[in-house]
C-alpha positions, 0 to 999 in steps of 0.5 A, spaced: 705 825 236 709 830 233 716 826 228 723 825 231 727 830 227 730 824 223 723 822 221 721 830 219 728 831 215 726 824 211 719 826 211 721 833 209 726 831 202 721 825 201 716 829 199 721 835 196 724 829 191 716 828 188 719 834 183 726 834 184 733 829 185 736 828 192 742 835 193 736 839 189 731 836 194 735 837 200 736 844 198 729 845 198 728 841 204 733 846 207 729 853 205 723 850 207 725 849 214 729 856 214 723 859 213 719 855 219 725 858 223 723 864 220 717 864 223 716 862 229 713 867 234 717 867 239 720 872 245 727 872 248 725 870 254 723 863 251 729 862 250 731 856 247 725 856 244 723 848 243 720 849 236 727 852 233 732 847 236 727 842 233 728 845 227 735 845 228 735 838 229 731 837 223 737 841 219 742 837 222 739 831 220 737 833 212 744 835 212 747 827 214 741 824 209 
C-alpha cells in the first residue's frame, strides 16, 4: 500500500531532518521530490500522470508542515 501524500511528506522531511534543521530538511525534501518529478518516464497521452499528481500533492504537504 502506498503512503498518502501527507505521510510521504512527513517521511521525507523526517529522513532529511536527521542531518538538517526543519527548514533545511523541508528544502531538501522538496528538491528530492522535484528530482523525482523530473525523472518520471511518461508520454503525453498519459496526462494527467498519476505519479506526477501524487508527487505534486507531496510538495503541497511538505509546504504545509
